[in-house]
Predicted model as a PDB file, atoms N, CA, C, CB and O in Angstrom, pLDDT in the B-factor column:
MODEL        1                                                                  
ATOM      1  N   MET A   1      30.743 162.524 131.588  1.00 46.00           N  
ATOM      2  CA  MET A   1      31.953 163.299 131.596  1.00 46.00           C  
ATOM      3  C   MET A   1      31.729 164.550 130.752  1.00 46.00           C  
ATOM      4  CB  MET A   1      33.148 162.468 131.074  1.00 46.00           C  
ATOM      5  O   MET A   1      31.205 164.473 129.641  1.00 46.00           O  
ATOM      6  N   GLN A   2      32.120 165.673 131.273  1.00 53.00           N  
ATOM      7  CA  GLN A   2      32.044 166.907 130.520  1.00 53.00           C  
ATOM      8  C   GLN A   2      33.393 167.194 129.889  1.00 53.00           C  
ATOM      9  CB  GLN A   2      31.599 168.072 131.416  1.00 53.00           C  
ATOM     10  O   GLN A   2      34.442 167.030 130.512  1.00 53.00           O  
ATOM     11  N   ARG A   3      33.342 167.621 128.658  1.00 63.00           N  
ATOM     12  CA  ARG A   3      34.572 168.025 127.983  1.00 63.00           C  
ATOM     13  C   ARG A   3      34.446 169.482 127.612  1.00 63.00           C  
ATOM     14  CB  ARG A   3      34.854 167.152 126.727  1.00 63.00           C  
ATOM     15  O   ARG A   3      33.470 169.898 126.988  1.00 63.00           O  
ATOM     16  N   ARG A   4      35.425 170.239 127.995  1.00 65.00           N  
ATOM     17  CA  ARG A   4      35.420 171.667 127.703  1.00 65.00           C  
ATOM     18  C   ARG A   4      36.471 171.961 126.648  1.00 65.00           C  
ATOM     19  CB  ARG A   4      35.676 172.501 128.983  1.00 65.00           C  
ATOM     20  O   ARG A   4      37.589 171.453 126.740  1.00 65.00           O  
ATOM     21  N   PRO A   5      36.144 172.761 125.658  1.00 69.00           N  
ATOM     22  CA  PRO A   5      37.144 173.128 124.649  1.00 69.00           C  
ATOM     23  C   PRO A   5      38.350 173.796 125.290  1.00 69.00           C  
ATOM     24  CB  PRO A   5      36.529 174.059 123.598  1.00 69.00           C  
ATOM     25  O   PRO A   5      38.215 174.598 126.214  1.00 69.00           O  
ATOM     26  N   GLY A   6      39.521 173.459 124.791  1.00 67.00           N  
ATOM     27  CA  GLY A   6      40.733 174.100 125.282  1.00 67.00           C  
ATOM     28  C   GLY A   6      41.288 173.535 126.566  1.00 67.00           C  
ATOM     29  O   GLY A   6      42.147 174.162 127.186  1.00 67.00           O  
ATOM     30  N   THR A   7      40.822 172.360 126.993  1.00 72.00           N  
ATOM     31  CA  THR A   7      41.321 171.762 128.235  1.00 72.00           C  
ATOM     32  C   THR A   7      42.150 170.524 127.926  1.00 72.00           C  
ATOM     33  CB  THR A   7      40.152 171.402 129.178  1.00 72.00           C  
ATOM     34  O   THR A   7      41.862 169.433 128.416  1.00 72.00           O  
ATOM     35  N   CYS A   8      43.172 170.703 127.116  1.00 85.00           N  
ATOM     36  CA  CYS A   8      44.016 169.577 126.701  1.00 85.00           C  
ATOM     37  C   CYS A   8      45.317 169.552 127.504  1.00 85.00           C  
ATOM     38  CB  CYS A   8      44.325 169.660 125.191  1.00 85.00           C  
ATOM     39  O   CYS A   8      45.820 170.586 127.943  1.00 85.00           O  
ATOM     40  N   VAL A   9      45.833 168.360 127.679  1.00 87.00           N  
ATOM     41  CA  VAL A   9      47.128 168.189 128.333  1.00 87.00           C  
ATOM     42  C   VAL A   9      48.026 167.365 127.435  1.00 87.00           C  
ATOM     43  CB  VAL A   9      46.973 167.517 129.722  1.00 87.00           C  
ATOM     44  O   VAL A   9      47.553 166.639 126.561  1.00 87.00           O  
ATOM     45  N   GLU A  10      49.313 167.482 127.654  1.00 90.00           N  
ATOM     46  CA  GLU A  10      50.308 166.660 126.979  1.00 90.00           C  
ATOM     47  C   GLU A  10      50.931 165.745 128.020  1.00 90.00           C  
ATOM     48  CB  GLU A  10      51.394 167.537 126.265  1.00 90.00           C  
ATOM     49  O   GLU A  10      51.145 166.141 129.166  1.00 90.00           O  
ATOM     50  N   VAL A  11      51.220 164.518 127.607  1.00 91.00           N  
ATOM     51  CA  VAL A  11      51.796 163.521 128.504  1.00 91.00           C  
ATOM     52  C   VAL A  11      53.084 163.004 127.871  1.00 91.00           C  
ATOM     53  CB  VAL A  11      50.787 162.348 128.782  1.00 91.00           C  
ATOM     54  O   VAL A  11      53.116 162.702 126.678  1.00 91.00           O  
ATOM     55  N   ALA A  12      54.140 162.902 128.666  1.00 92.00           N  
ATOM     56  CA  ALA A  12      55.421 162.386 128.187  1.00 92.00           C  
ATOM     57  C   ALA A  12      55.901 161.288 129.125  1.00 92.00           C  
ATOM     58  CB  ALA A  12      56.479 163.522 128.083  1.00 92.00           C  
ATOM     59  O   ALA A  12      55.899 161.453 130.344  1.00 92.00           O  
ATOM     60  N   ASP A  13      56.310 160.171 128.546  1.00 91.00           N  
ATOM     61  CA  ASP A  13      56.888 159.065 129.319  1.00 91.00           C  
ATOM     62  C   ASP A  13      58.386 159.319 129.446  1.00 91.00           C  
ATOM     63  CB  ASP A  13      56.603 157.668 128.639  1.00 91.00           C  
ATOM     64  O   ASP A  13      59.126 159.241 128.465  1.00 91.00           O  
ATOM     65  N   LEU A  14      58.820 159.621 130.662  1.00 93.00           N  
ATOM     66  CA  LEU A  14      60.226 159.925 130.909  1.00 93.00           C  
ATOM     67  C   LEU A  14      60.942 158.771 131.609  1.00 93.00           C  
ATOM     68  CB  LEU A  14      60.346 161.191 131.742  1.00 93.00           C  
ATOM     69  O   LEU A  14      61.939 159.000 132.295  1.00 93.00           O  
ATOM     70  N   VAL A  15      60.472 157.570 131.457  1.00 87.00           N  
ATOM     71  CA  VAL A  15      60.983 156.329 132.041  1.00 87.00           C  
ATOM     72  C   VAL A  15      60.711 156.280 133.544  1.00 87.00           C  
ATOM     73  CB  VAL A  15      62.489 156.190 131.771  1.00 87.00           C  
ATOM     74  O   VAL A  15      59.881 155.488 133.990  1.00 87.00           O  
ATOM     75  N   ALA A  16      61.387 157.099 134.319  1.00 93.00           N  
ATOM     76  CA  ALA A  16      61.193 157.058 135.776  1.00 93.00           C  
ATOM     77  C   ALA A  16      59.948 157.814 136.212  1.00 93.00           C  
ATOM     78  CB  ALA A  16      62.408 157.633 136.483  1.00 93.00           C  
ATOM     79  O   ALA A  16      59.427 157.582 137.303  1.00 93.00           O  
ATOM     80  N   HIS A  17      59.468 158.722 135.359  1.00 95.00           N  
ATOM     81  CA  HIS A  17      58.302 159.530 135.670  1.00 95.00           C  
ATOM     82  C   HIS A  17      57.435 159.718 134.432  1.00 95.00           C  
ATOM     83  CB  HIS A  17      58.725 160.886 136.236  1.00 95.00           C  
ATOM     84  O   HIS A  17      57.868 159.471 133.307  1.00 95.00           O  
ATOM     85  N   VAL A  18      56.228 160.151 134.658  1.00 96.00           N  
ATOM     86  CA  VAL A  18      55.343 160.588 133.599  1.00 96.00           C  
ATOM     87  C   VAL A  18      55.122 162.078 133.831  1.00 96.00           C  
ATOM     88  CB  VAL A  18      53.980 159.775 133.583  1.00 96.00           C  
ATOM     89  O   VAL A  18      54.757 162.493 134.931  1.00 96.00           O  
ATOM     90  N   ALA A  19      55.345 162.875 132.799  1.00 95.00           N  
ATOM     91  CA  ALA A  19      55.174 164.326 132.909  1.00 95.00           C  
ATOM     92  C   ALA A  19      53.870 164.728 132.230  1.00 95.00           C  
ATOM     93  CB  ALA A  19      56.381 165.085 132.275  1.00 95.00           C  
ATOM     94  O   ALA A  19      53.555 164.246 131.142  1.00 95.00           O  
ATOM     95  N   VAL A  20      53.116 165.607 132.874  1.00 94.00           N  
ATOM     96  CA  VAL A  20      51.852 166.099 132.336  1.00 94.00           C  
ATOM     97  C   VAL A  20      51.901 167.623 132.403  1.00 94.00           C  
ATOM     98  CB  VAL A  20      50.610 165.521 133.130  1.00 94.00           C  
ATOM     99  O   VAL A  20      52.261 168.198 133.430  1.00 94.00           O  
ATOM    100  N   ARG A  21      51.530 168.272 131.287  1.00 93.00           N  
ATOM    101  CA  ARG A  21      51.498 169.738 131.286  1.00 93.00           C  
ATOM    102  C   ARG A  21      50.340 170.232 130.437  1.00 93.00           C  
ATOM    103  CB  ARG A  21      52.829 170.318 130.764  1.00 93.00           C  
ATOM    104  O   ARG A  21      49.776 169.491 129.631  1.00 93.00           O  
ATOM    105  N   ASP A  22      50.001 171.476 130.630  1.00 91.00           N  
ATOM    106  CA  ASP A  22      48.950 172.146 129.878  1.00 91.00           C  
ATOM    107  C   ASP A  22      49.463 172.384 128.461  1.00 91.00           C  
ATOM    108  CB  ASP A  22      48.525 173.489 130.563  1.00 91.00           C  
ATOM    109  O   ASP A  22      50.495 173.029 128.277  1.00 91.00           O  
ATOM    110  N   SER A  23      48.753 171.871 127.460  1.00 89.00           N  
ATOM    111  CA  SER A  23      49.220 172.007 126.082  1.00 89.00           C  
ATOM    112  C   SER A  23      49.213 173.455 125.599  1.00 89.00           C  
ATOM    113  CB  SER A  23      48.365 171.164 125.167  1.00 89.00           C  
ATOM    114  O   SER A  23      49.909 173.789 124.640  1.00 89.00           O  
ATOM    115  N   LYS A  24      48.439 174.309 126.248  1.00 88.00           N  
ATOM    116  CA  LYS A  24      48.400 175.713 125.855  1.00 88.00           C  
ATOM    117  C   LYS A  24      49.577 176.494 126.434  1.00 88.00           C  
ATOM    118  CB  LYS A  24      47.090 176.343 126.300  1.00 88.00           C  
ATOM    119  O   LYS A  24      49.810 177.638 126.043  1.00 88.00           O  
ATOM    120  N   ASP A  25      50.317 175.893 127.355  1.00 90.00           N  
ATOM    121  CA  ASP A  25      51.446 176.553 128.013  1.00 90.00           C  
ATOM    122  C   ASP A  25      52.650 175.608 128.026  1.00 90.00           C  
ATOM    123  CB  ASP A  25      51.068 176.986 129.464  1.00 90.00           C  
ATOM    124  O   ASP A  25      53.063 175.143 129.089  1.00 90.00           O  
ATOM    125  N   PRO A  26      53.218 175.324 126.838  1.00 86.00           N  
ATOM    126  CA  PRO A  26      54.299 174.326 126.772  1.00 86.00           C  
ATOM    127  C   PRO A  26      55.554 174.703 127.542  1.00 86.00           C  
ATOM    128  CB  PRO A  26      54.667 174.089 125.351  1.00 86.00           C  
ATOM    129  O   PRO A  26      56.361 173.829 127.860  1.00 86.00           O  
ATOM    130  N   GLU A  27      55.736 175.963 127.844  1.00 92.00           N  
ATOM    131  CA  GLU A  27      56.899 176.395 128.634  1.00 92.00           C  
ATOM    132  C   GLU A  27      56.577 176.424 130.127  1.00 92.00           C  
ATOM    133  CB  GLU A  27      57.371 177.783 128.175  1.00 92.00           C  
ATOM    134  O   GLU A  27      57.455 176.690 130.948  1.00 92.00           O  
ATOM    135  N   GLY A  28      55.329 176.152 130.477  1.00 92.00           N  
ATOM    136  CA  GLY A  28      54.904 176.190 131.866  1.00 92.00           C  
ATOM    137  C   GLY A  28      55.339 174.955 132.638  1.00 92.00           C  
ATOM    138  O   GLY A  28      56.035 174.093 132.101  1.00 92.00           O  
ATOM    139  N   PRO A  29      54.936 174.872 133.881  1.00 94.00           N  
ATOM    140  CA  PRO A  29      55.351 173.756 134.731  1.00 94.00           C  
ATOM    141  C   PRO A  29      54.716 172.435 134.294  1.00 94.00           C  
ATOM    142  CB  PRO A  29      54.992 174.046 136.182  1.00 94.00           C  
ATOM    143  O   PRO A  29      53.665 172.410 133.653  1.00 94.00           O  
ATOM    144  N   ALA A  30      55.366 171.368 134.651  1.00 93.00           N  
ATOM    145  CA  ALA A  30      54.850 170.024 134.390  1.00 93.00           C  
ATOM    146  C   ALA A  30      54.644 169.318 135.728  1.00 93.00           C  
ATOM    147  CB  ALA A  30      55.824 169.209 133.469  1.00 93.00           C  
ATOM    148  O   ALA A  30      55.407 169.508 136.675  1.00 93.00           O  
ATOM    149  N   PHE A  31      53.609 168.513 135.781  1.00 93.00           N  
ATOM    150  CA  PHE A  31      53.337 167.671 136.944  1.00 93.00           C  
ATOM    151  C   PHE A  31      54.029 166.341 136.695  1.00 93.00           C  
ATOM    152  CB  PHE A  31      51.784 167.483 137.189  1.00 93.00           C  
ATOM    153  O   PHE A  31      53.844 165.747 135.633  1.00 93.00           O  
ATOM    154  N   LEU A  32      54.811 165.865 137.634  1.00 96.00           N  
ATOM    155  CA  LEU A  32      55.498 164.577 137.499  1.00 96.00           C  
ATOM    156  C   LEU A  32      54.864 163.549 138.421  1.00 96.00           C  
ATOM    157  CB  LEU A  32      57.004 164.720 137.812  1.00 96.00           C  
ATOM    158  O   LEU A  32      54.546 163.844 139.573  1.00 96.00           O  
ATOM    159  N   ALA A  33      54.684 162.353 137.909  1.00 96.00           N  
ATOM    160  CA  ALA A  33      54.138 161.245 138.694  1.00 96.00           C  
ATOM    161  C   ALA A  33      54.905 159.979 138.331  1.00 96.00           C  
ATOM    162  CB  ALA A  33      52.601 161.065 138.437  1.00 96.00           C  
ATOM    163  O   ALA A  33      55.462 159.869 137.239  1.00 96.00           O  
ATOM    164  N   THR A  34      54.927 159.035 139.249  1.00 96.00           N  
ATOM    165  CA  THR A  34      55.512 157.735 138.907  1.00 96.00           C  
ATOM    166  C   THR A  34      54.585 157.048 137.908  1.00 96.00           C  
ATOM    167  CB  THR A  34      55.726 156.842 140.190  1.00 96.00           C  
ATOM    168  O   THR A  34      53.396 157.361 137.861  1.00 96.00           O  
ATOM    169  N   PRO A  35      55.104 156.122 137.112  1.00 94.00           N  
ATOM    170  CA  PRO A  35      54.227 155.406 136.184  1.00 94.00           C  
ATOM    171  C   PRO A  35      53.053 154.717 136.895  1.00 94.00           C  
ATOM    172  CB  PRO A  35      55.034 154.373 135.410  1.00 94.00           C  
ATOM    173  O   PRO A  35      51.940 154.700 136.369  1.00 94.00           O  
ATOM    174  N   ALA A  36      53.287 154.157 138.068  1.00 95.00           N  
ATOM    175  CA  ALA A  36      52.204 153.485 138.806  1.00 95.00           C  
ATOM    176  C   ALA A  36      51.133 154.475 139.241  1.00 95.00           C  
ATOM    177  CB  ALA A  36      52.765 152.753 140.035  1.00 95.00           C  
ATOM    178  O   ALA A  36      49.942 154.185 139.133  1.00 95.00           O  
ATOM    179  N   ALA A  37      51.543 155.644 139.733  1.00 95.00           N  
ATOM    180  CA  ALA A  37      50.581 156.652 140.158  1.00 95.00           C  
ATOM    181  C   ALA A  37      49.788 157.181 138.973  1.00 95.00           C  
ATOM    182  CB  ALA A  37      51.291 157.800 140.871  1.00 95.00           C  
ATOM    183  O   ALA A  37      48.582 157.402 139.083  1.00 95.00           O  
ATOM    184  N   PHE A  38      50.458 157.387 137.831  1.00 93.00           N  
ATOM    185  CA  PHE A  38      49.758 157.877 136.649  1.00 93.00           C  
ATOM    186  C   PHE A  38      48.769 156.836 136.135  1.00 93.00           C  
ATOM    187  CB  PHE A  38      50.760 158.247 135.547  1.00 93.00           C  
ATOM    188  O   PHE A  38      47.660 157.184 135.728  1.00 93.00           O  
ATOM    189  N   THR A  39      49.158 155.568 136.149  1.00 95.00           N  
ATOM    190  CA  THR A  39      48.254 154.495 135.739  1.00 95.00           C  
ATOM    191  C   THR A  39      47.025 154.448 136.637  1.00 95.00           C  
ATOM    192  CB  THR A  39      48.978 153.144 135.763  1.00 95.00           C  
ATOM    193  O   THR A  39      45.908 154.272 136.149  1.00 95.00           O  
ATOM    194  N   ALA A  40      47.217 154.601 137.936  1.00 96.00           N  
ATOM    195  CA  ALA A  40      46.079 154.624 138.881  1.00 96.00           C  
ATOM    196  C   ALA A  40      45.170 155.819 138.618  1.00 96.00           C  
ATOM    197  CB  ALA A  40      46.586 154.665 140.341  1.00 96.00           C  
ATOM    198  O   ALA A  40      43.947 155.694 138.685  1.00 96.00           O  
ATOM    199  N   PHE A  41      45.760 156.978 138.319  1.00 92.00           N  
ATOM    200  CA  PHE A  41      44.971 158.173 138.007  1.00 92.00           C  
ATOM    201  C   PHE A  41      44.131 157.953 136.748  1.00 92.00           C  
ATOM    202  CB  PHE A  41      45.893 159.397 137.825  1.00 92.00           C  
ATOM    203  O   PHE A  41      42.940 158.262 136.737  1.00 92.00           O  
ATOM    204  N   VAL A  42      44.740 157.424 135.698  1.00 93.00           N  
ATOM    205  CA  VAL A  42      44.002 157.172 134.452  1.00 93.00           C  
ATOM    206  C   VAL A  42      42.883 156.169 134.677  1.00 93.00           C  
ATOM    207  CB  VAL A  42      44.950 156.662 133.356  1.00 93.00           C  
ATOM    208  O   VAL A  42      41.783 156.346 134.151  1.00 93.00           O  
ATOM    209  N   ALA A  43      43.142 155.119 135.447  1.00 95.00           N  
ATOM    210  CA  ALA A  43      42.101 154.125 135.739  1.00 95.00           C  
ATOM    211  C   ALA A  43      40.956 154.759 136.513  1.00 95.00           C  
ATOM    212  CB  ALA A  43      42.684 152.943 136.533  1.00 95.00           C  
ATOM    213  O   ALA A  43      39.792 154.485 136.220  1.00 95.00           O  
ATOM    214  N   ALA A  44      41.260 155.595 137.488  1.00 95.00           N  
ATOM    215  CA  ALA A  44      40.215 156.260 138.270  1.00 95.00           C  
ATOM    216  C   ALA A  44      39.406 157.206 137.391  1.00 95.00           C  
ATOM    217  CB  ALA A  44      40.831 157.031 139.453  1.00 95.00           C  
ATOM    218  O   ALA A  44      38.182 157.263 137.507  1.00 95.00           O  
ATOM    219  N   ALA A  45      40.076 157.947 136.513  1.00 90.00           N  
ATOM    220  CA  ALA A  45      39.374 158.864 135.613  1.00 90.00           C  
ATOM    221  C   ALA A  45      38.484 158.098 134.636  1.00 90.00           C  
ATOM    222  CB  ALA A  45      40.379 159.731 134.842  1.00 90.00           C  
ATOM    223  O   ALA A  45      37.338 158.481 134.399  1.00 90.00           O  
ATOM    224  N   ALA A  46      39.012 157.025 134.077  1.00 92.00           N  
ATOM    225  CA  ALA A  46      38.236 156.220 133.118  1.00 92.00           C  
ATOM    226  C   ALA A  46      37.046 155.536 133.803  1.00 92.00           C  
ATOM    227  CB  ALA A  46      39.142 155.157 132.451  1.00 92.00           C  
ATOM    228  O   ALA A  46      36.012 155.304 133.176  1.00 92.00           O  
ATOM    229  N   GLY A  47      37.199 155.219 135.083  1.00 93.00           N  
ATOM    230  CA  GLY A  47      36.138 154.557 135.824  1.00 93.00           C  
ATOM    231  C   GLY A  47      35.088 155.522 136.371  1.00 93.00           C  
ATOM    232  O   GLY A  47      34.120 155.095 137.000  1.00 93.00           O  
ATOM    233  N   GLY A  48      35.276 156.817 136.135  1.00 90.00           N  
ATOM    234  CA  GLY A  48      34.323 157.807 136.584  1.00 90.00           C  
ATOM    235  C   GLY A  48      34.449 158.186 138.054  1.00 90.00           C  
ATOM    236  O   GLY A  48      33.547 158.811 138.613  1.00 90.00           O  
ATOM    237  N   PHE A  49      35.554 157.815 138.679  1.00 89.00           N  
ATOM    238  CA  PHE A  49      35.727 158.083 140.100  1.00 89.00           C  
ATOM    239  C   PHE A  49      36.187 159.510 140.385  1.00 89.00           C  
ATOM    240  CB  PHE A  49      36.714 157.112 140.680  1.00 89.00           C  
ATOM    241  O   PHE A  49      36.248 159.918 141.545  1.00 89.00           O  
ATOM    242  N   LEU A  50      36.509 160.269 139.345  1.00 86.00           N  
ATOM    243  CA  LEU A  50      36.986 161.640 139.531  1.00 86.00           C  
ATOM    244  C   LEU A  50      35.998 162.688 139.043  1.00 86.00           C  
ATOM    245  CB  LEU A  50      38.296 161.823 138.821  1.00 86.00           C  
ATOM    246  O   LEU A  50      36.340 163.867 138.949  1.00 86.00           O  
ATOM    247  N   ASP A  51      34.789 162.273 138.734  1.00 78.00           N  
ATOM    248  CA  ASP A  51      33.781 163.212 138.247  1.00 78.00           C  
ATOM    249  C   ASP A  51      33.310 164.141 139.334  1.00 78.00           C  
ATOM    250  CB  ASP A  51      32.604 162.471 137.672  1.00 78.00           C  
ATOM    251  O   ASP A  51      32.459 164.997 139.089  1.00 78.00           O  
TER     252      ASP A  51                                                      
ENDMDL                                                                          
END                                                                             
């Protein structure tokens, strides 16, 4: 996995959704996903399936 400086995101649990946004642009748009979809995304990323 490559990590690039300045590529951070913020995640918020909003009960019905999980919000993800660019930490460098807190007023910018947020991506919303269901908790199940976000869990699947994290599992895929951790498993190296998104490299």
